N, C-alpha and C positions, 0 to 999 in steps of 0.2 A: 503493501499499500504505499510504502514512501514513494515520496516523489511525484504523485499520482495529483493531477487536478482535482477539482470538485466535482466537476461533470463524471468525470473518470472514477470516481470512488464511490460516488452514488451507482455507478453502472456497474462495478465491482460487487456491489455488495446486492444489490439487484441479482445478477447472475446467479450468484451461491446462492442467495435467498431460493430462486427458481428450483434449484437444481435440489436444493432441502426439500421442497415444497413434491416435488416428484418422488423422491424418494419415500416421503411420508405418504404419498397415493400409495406408491408399489405394495406399502407395509398394510394400509389399510385393507387393501382387496387378498393381503395373503396370512395376513396373520388376525386369530379369531378374540383371542382374549384379552389386548388392549386397544381397542377402537376408540373408546372412551379418551383415551390420553394420546394418541395419534391426532385424533380429530383436534382436541386443544392445541397441543405442539403446532399443528399445521397451521388451523386460524391464527392464531397469533403471528405466527411467521407471514401468513397472510396480511394481518391488518398492519404491521409494519412495511410491506412492501406498498400497499396503499398509500402512504404516509411519504415513502420515499419517492413513488413517480412523482407527488406533488411536489415534492425538492427539488427532482430533476426538473420540472417543468421551471421552475423558478430561476435553478444554475444556469439552464438555456437559455435563458430570455434574456430582453435587452438590459434589464437594471440588474442582472447578476452582482455589478461593482458595488452596490447600496444592499448587499444583502449579509449586515452587519452579523447579524446571528446566526445564520444558516455556515458563513467563515469559519465560526469556531466551531463546528458540529467536527471539522476532519477529525479528530482524536476521537470522538467517541464511534465516529464511523471505524475508524481503524482498528478500535476495540471490538466493534460488533463484529467485523469480518473477520476479527481471530476468531471470535465466540464461535461463529457459524462455523468456520471450518474446522476447529476442536468437534463441533456436532456432527456434522459430516462426514469426519471421519469414523465416528461411533457408530452413524447409521452405515458405513458402508465400509464395514472391518475386511482388511486385505486377508485376515486368516481364513475368510470365508467364500474367496472367489471359486474356488475350485469347486467347493460343494456348489455353490450354484451354478456354477457352468453345467451342472450334472441335471439338478433337480429346481434351478429357478429361485426365485422369491419364495417358495415354499420351506426353504432350506433354512430362511432366517428366524429368529425371534426378535422382536421389539427388544433393543437392547437397554431400554430404562423403566427404572420402575415407578410406580404412581407420585412416590414422595420426590421421587429426582425430575421427573416431569414439573410437580408441583414448582419447586425450586428453580428449574428454567422458564415456564414460564413468568415466573415471578420477576426473574431477571431480565427478559426480552420487556415485557410490561415497562421495565425504569428506561430502556432504550426508547420504547416508543413513545413514552412522555417527553423524552429528551427530544427526539426529532420533532414530535408534533409541535412543543410549546416553541422551539426555534421558527418554525413552518408559521405559527400563526403570527409571531412576533414580525416578521418580515412581510407578509401579508399586509399587515395593518400598518408598518411603515410606507410599504409602497403605495399605498392607498391615500395616506393623509400626511405621509412625510411629518410625523411627530418627533418631537424635536427631542420630547422625555417621556421615557416609559410610565404606561401605567401599572402601578404596581397589585395586580390583581389578588395576591395573598389578603389586601385587606379588603376582599370580598367573601368573605367565610361560606362553605359549601357544607351538605349534609355528605358527610363521606358514605360511599357505597349506595347513594341514591339511583345513580345512572345506571342504565339497562346494562352498560358495557362493564360496569366498575367488575372488580375481581371478587368483590361478594356475591354478585347476580351471576356471576360465569357459569357456574353448575350446575344452575337451573334447568329445566328444563324449556325448549322449545317447539313446537308444533310437528309433528312429525309428518312426513310427507304425505301428501294425499287425504290429509285431514284439514276440519276447520275451511276448507278450498273455499266454499261459497263466503263464507263470514267475510274471511281474509279479503277476498277479492270486492266483496261491497265496502270496505274499510279503505281499501285503496283507492275504489273507485271516487268514494267521497272524498280523497285528498287529492284527488286531479281536479275533481269539477270546478269552475270557477265561482258556481252558484251554490256549491253547497252550505248549509249553515255551519256556522262556526264553529259548534261545538257536538262531538258526538260521543252520546253515554251509553257504554257499551256495562250494562248492570246484569247480574245474576248471584244466587244464594251462595254460599260458602262450598269452595272445591266442585267450580262446575268451568274451572279452566280460565279464569280472567286474566291471572296474573302471566300464564303461558302464552295466549293470546295476546298480551300487550308487550312481554318481552319479544317475541316474531316480529309484531308489528312494527318494533321500533328497529328491528334490525333490518329491517326489510327499508322502512324509510333511510336509515341511516347508509346504506348501500346505494340506494338511489341518490343521495344528498339533499333529502327534503326533512330529515328528523332536525326539528329546531334545538330540541332540549327534552327531556326525558327525568322523571323524578315518581321512583316506586316508593312510595309509603310502606313503612312496615312496625306493627306496633312491638316496643320492645326491644328497638332495635335505635335507643339514643335520639340522634335529630331526625332520624329516619320516621321518627313517629310522633313529629309534632310539626307546624310550618313556620318553627321559627328562622328556620334556614329554605324555606321552597322558593320563595321568589330571587333570593341571592344565587342558590343552584343554576336556577333557569336562566338568570342572566347571565352566567358563567359560561353555560352549553352554548346560548344563545349567541354570544358574541365569539366563542371559536368558530359559529357558521356566519356571524355578520360581525367582520373585522369594523365595520364601520358605525356600531354601536358605542366604542370606545373612548370616545370624546364625550359622549353624554354620560358615559357611566364615569368618565374623568372627572366633569364638569359636579355628577352629584355626590363625588366621595370627596371634593374639596369644598363644596358647600356644606355638609355636613357627614362628617367621617363613620359617624353612627349610623349611617342609614339604615344599614341592616338589622338594626336594633329597633325600627321604627314599626310603627303598624304597618300592616297588610297592604293596607291602600296606600301608603306613604310610599312604599317598597315597591309595588306595581308599577306606580307611575315615574317614579324618579328612575330607578333599573331596569324597566323594560319598556313600556310606552313611549316614554321623552326621548331615549336612545334611539328607538327602532324610528320615531318620525323626523330624526335628526339625520336617516342617511341618504344620502343623496348617489349612491351608485349600488345599489344591493345588488347582493352577487347571485341570487337565484331571481332569473327574471319573469318566468312564466308562472312559477308554482306558489301554494302557501309553504311556509316553515309547518312542519306538525309537530307540536307539543304532546308528548304520551304522559300521563298520568296517571299511577295503578296504584290501585287499592285505596281511594282517597278516603274510604270509611275507615282506615285503620289511623287518620289524623286523630289525635286524642282528643282534640277541643271541638266541639260540636260547633262554637261561636266562630273560629276560623275556617273547619269545612263552607259555613254560606259563605261568610266573607270570601274563599277564592273560587265561590263558584259564582258570587255577583260582581267579580274583577274580572275574572273569564268572560262571561260577558262581553265585554267592553272588546275583546280581541277582532269582532267585526270593524272594528273601528282603525285598527292597526294599518297605517299607509306610510312610506312606501311598500311596506314588508310586510303582507298580510301573512295574520297568522290562524291556523286551525288546531281546535285542541279534544285530542280524544282521551277521554274517562273512563278507566273500569272501577267497579264497585258494587259493594253491596246495596240493595235496595234498601236501607235504613232510612229512617224517617228525616235527620236531619240533609241528606241529601236529596231526598224526593221533595223537599219543600224547597232546597236551594233550586233546584230546577223549575217548580213550580212558579218560582219569583224572576226568574229569567225573563226578557219580552219575548212576545209572539215571536217566532222564527230565528230565536237564536239557537237552539238545539235539536239534534235527533235523535232517538234512542233505539237500542236493541234490547230484549232481553233472553241471556243465553240461555233458560230453561224453559222458555215459550219455544225454542227453535222445535222445529217439527222432530217426535221422537226418533224417526227414524235416520235423520241427518246424523243425531246424535251417537244413535247405536251403532253407525255405522263406524263414527268415528274413532269412538272407545272401542268396534272389535279388532280393528285395524291396530290401534294402538296395544292391546293385550296380545294380539296373533303375533305381534312384532316382539314386544318384551318378553314374553312365556316362550318364544322360539328361541331367542337369545340364550335362556337359560335352560334349553332343551340342550343346544348344541356343546355350551360350556360344560353343562354336566353330562352330556354322551347319556341322555334319558333316550327312551324309545321313539320313533318318529311319529306313533300315533299320540304321544302327549303332547298337550293335553288335548281330551277329544275334543270333538264339536259340540256335545251336548256340554261339557264343562265350559268351553268358551261362550254358549249361548247364557248358561245359568250365570256366568260372571258379568255378562254386557248385562242381564236382567238386572242383576243386584246393585251394579256402578249407576244405572243411568237414572237422575244425568249427572252425578257425581263423577269427573274426573279423577278426584282426589281419592277414591276408593279405589279405581284399577290400578292409579300409580304407586299409594303402599301395599295394594295386595301383590303386585309385582316384586317390590324389595323385600314383603317378608318371603314371599315364597323363594325368590333369591336368596335368601339370608348364607352367608358362608358358613360352611359347614352342617348347614339343615339341609330336611328330605323335604326337596321338593313336591314330589308326589304326595307328600303324607301334610306337608303343608296347604297344599291344594284343596284336600280333601275335608282340612279341618275349616278351611274357610267357608267351603262351602254347607258346612253344618249351620252357619249362623243367616239361614233363608227365612226362619220366621218372621212371622210381621211382628212379634212382640219387639224384636230388636230395631232400632232408629237406626238411618243408616250412617251416623257417626260411631254409634255403637259393633254396627257389621263391619266399618273400616278398619277399627284400632281395637275391638275386643279379642280379635283371634291373634295379634300380635301378643298382646297383653298377658291374655290370658295361657297360651303356649311358655308364655315364662314363669307366672306363677307354678303352672303343672308341675314344669321341670324341678322345682323347688321341692324337697323332702318337707312333708306334713308338718313337722314341727319345725321347719325353719319359715315359712310362710309368712307367717306375722312380722317377722323380723325382717325380711325381705321386702315385706311391704311399706314399713317404716321407713326400710332405707333408699325404696322409690319415691314416698313420698317426698324424702327431704332432700332428694340429690334434684329429681325429675320434676317436682314439686318449685324447687326454686328456681328451675332453667326455664321452667315454661312462665313464671311471674316477675322475672329480671327485667328491671327498665331497656337495659344493653344488656346482650351479650358477652358470657367472658367464656376462656378456653377453661381445660380441664386442668391446668397449672393454677389458674386465679380461682375457680370453684374451689379446690383444694385448703387453699390457702382462707377464702373468706368463709369456707363452711367447719372447717377445720376437721375435713376427712380426710384421709394418707390418699396421698398421688395413686398409689396402686388401687385403691379401692374405689377411684373414681371412674379409673379405664375400666376395671372389671364390670362394675355396675353398667357403663355405658356401653359395654362390647355388645351388648345382646341388643340395642337400640337404634340401630343403624335404620331398620324401617321407618321411624319416626322421627327421628333427630339428624342433623346435617351433623356429622362426626367427623374430623379433619384428623388427617396422618398426623399431623403436630397438634404437638399437645398444647402448645403456645398459641394457637388460633382457636377464635372464639367458636363454640356451641352455637349452632342455629335451630331453630323449628323448622321444618321442612313445609308446614303447614299451619297457620294460625287454628284449623279447628281442630288439631291435636290440645292446646290449654284450653280451648272452649269445653270440647271433651273431659277433659280432666278437672275441671274447677267448676262444672255446671251443677249449683244446688238444689237442683231435683235431685243428683245422684247421691249425696248424703245418705248414709245410713242402705243404700242398695246397691254401690259399686264399690269393691275393696279400691279400687284405685282413686278414688276421688280424694282430690287435693283440696282441703281448708283454706280458701286464699288468705282469709284475713290471718290465720295461725301464722302462712307463711311468709307473711309480710313484718309479722310479729319478731320471728325466729330471725329474718332478714335484717333488721332494724338494729335487733342484739347484736349480731354478726357484725356490721358495719361500726356501731361504738365500740366493742369491745378491740378491733382490729386498729382501729383507728388509737387507741388507748393505750398500745402497747409499746414498749418501749423500740420497737423497730418501726411501728405506725407514726405517725406524723409528729414532726419536730420544725423549730422555727427555721425559717429560710431552706427550707429542701430543695429549692430548685438554684441557691446557691446569688441571689441574686445582689446586685451592687448597692442597693439601697433600701430602704422600709417606703411602701406607697406605690410599689409600681403596680400600674392598672394589669388587670389577668389579659385584658387585649393587648396589653405590650409584651407579652410572654408567648414565644412561637411555640406551637406543641411539640416541636422535638425535645425542648428542654423539661416540657412537662413530662413528657413520657421517658426520657432518660431520668428522669430524678423521683418519679412516681409508678411504681408498679399499676397495672390496672385495678386489681383488686382494691387498690388502696384509692386507686383514682374513683373507683366506682363509689365506694364508700364513702368518699367526701362528696362527692356530687347528689347520693341521691338517700343517704340517713335520715337529711330531713323529712323529706317527703314520706318516707315511711313511719320514723314517727309519728307526723301529723296524722297521718289514715287510721295509726292501731294504738299510742301510747298517749294520747292527748290526756289521761290522768295521772299519768305516773313519769312524764318527761324530766320534772325536777331531781326527782327521786334516780333516774338510770343516769343521767346526766352526772349526778354528785360520785352515784359508785362508780363508775366507768371511766372519769375522768380523772388526768394524772397531768393538769396544768403546771409548770414552774410558777415558782414564788414569783416573778418578775412577770407573768404573764396576765397583767391586771387588765381593767374594762378599757384603757386609753387605748388598748390595742384589739379589742373586740370589734367585730365586723357588724356595724346596723344595716336591720334588716326591713324589708317591708315594698321597698319598691320593685316594681314589675320592668320598669323603663329606666335606662339612665338619667341619672341624678345632675339636674342641671345647676342646681347652686345649693349652699346651706349657707345658716347665720345661727350664732352661738350669742345666747343670751349675757347683759352683762355681767352676770355673777359666773356666767361658766357653766352653771348648771344645766341648763337646757340647750339642745340643738333642734332647729327647723329645718331640713330638707325639700327641696322641690324637684319634680319631675313631670313630665307632660303626660305621665300613664295616670 
């Protein structure tokens, strides 16, 4: 790579990327047991190729001398090229060439484990972000020739909320030849200039809304029509509320339309705390006004589409209604038109929000009202594909499962795709008996079982049956302690952090979770957060109607109380909170002035969780006992007096304070 020009550097990387993509394709057709890993690897390399092709267009263009950021990429390109060379060498080992000459690609095995693929994809994502950022900066500079760069880090975003985030990467997309009519309707809506600005896709829990949203966002992204995406998720920190919704949307939009930068820059200069203001102010200052100031939109003929998934999982009903009220204004955006796709359950706040929209603002489609034969067709294809994969992997009889068994599963599933997905994960459990597990599922055909019971009871009942009778109550107690905490958490924690917070030995945490892959996303890395595969699992466990009826019922209030105690105890330990843990230069530093890296390096995730959520847990469960608990658990130093305490009460930024003449009272002012 030394001495190569910018264009040649990009071409060299594109060339080896294409070779790796070709190798991956060959592996995908020949190797049976690593298809998902191969596809992830191949997709990430393809994503970076897409970015590099756009960089090549700039480097080959007449303004190449003005590409200040791209010119600094050559070191990264060289490193990336070397990384690809190393990967190519492992994908095409010399020692196998003689064998390949005789048997072809069938002689090779995929050379990477799932953990190695996870690490490779993580490294490649870092390169992608580096290349993408340089591309965005130079594109913006060419259009506006800005003398100074806008620090987009001042615009906080919700981590993991975008459809293509690392958090969402493993979640499913629509299987080929399924949902074809529905996806076609949405694509047609997005292309029609006379379409209503908002498309509401509603459906009961488990009908596949998020899978459709991810699929359609990916399609729009490939077509260059995706403006932004935000996937709400309850219990995932900032993804569970609207505090960073519009700032995240603005960050996504400005990546597509750099012409928004001057408007956002002006908004931040006028009010550096704009991302903390009311949703109406954020929408107007960060989205509407910057869009209206664009002189040369990049997308000429079509509207950008904003994909919002699971709006019902936004925690405040007032915010849901506010978002819908503001989204109704997208019909007035010019010169860059916006369309909005919203998926949600048909909850009352959302239904009311849509009813309050002006006539002609939205169109809707109800998933569970789609003709049953269409739903049956799609679920049948999904089941045949997933169970066929299990049959091949386990080398089962070619007539398994039978047509009758497939038909019964289809009837049990309709209209819930989550049933089909959970059942397939359960049947394919490592070390399990697929044939026996399938028969077990089919035993839950009685009408006395709800669809959530049919979805989750086969998994949990099987685990309980596997315990010795005298050990079952102990197992249930441990299940409620660990899994109950996981489903109640305000934001997800890893196995390591759960062990420290709940004071359960790490080996026990791992053992208890090993058999729950059917209902939880449990990554191989012990420091990666554990997540619910679907919110309906939480609803199944905490349903108050199951109290006294289901052995798996989780007492939500009791679990909150225990978590609050664990948080207080963790913060009060000698290894817990201490003064100036972030090694700041002086007292009085604002939280907004401390970068996330400093916090992450100074406070482990479980301690961050305890600091962030102990107060809300106490307010919900310990209203009458707070003074006693704090007195028992606190280990404050003698010099930690009230002058260093944090005064609370405002929900927004404090604009002014004043002290009384005797120094006994303080008054604060805020726009909240």
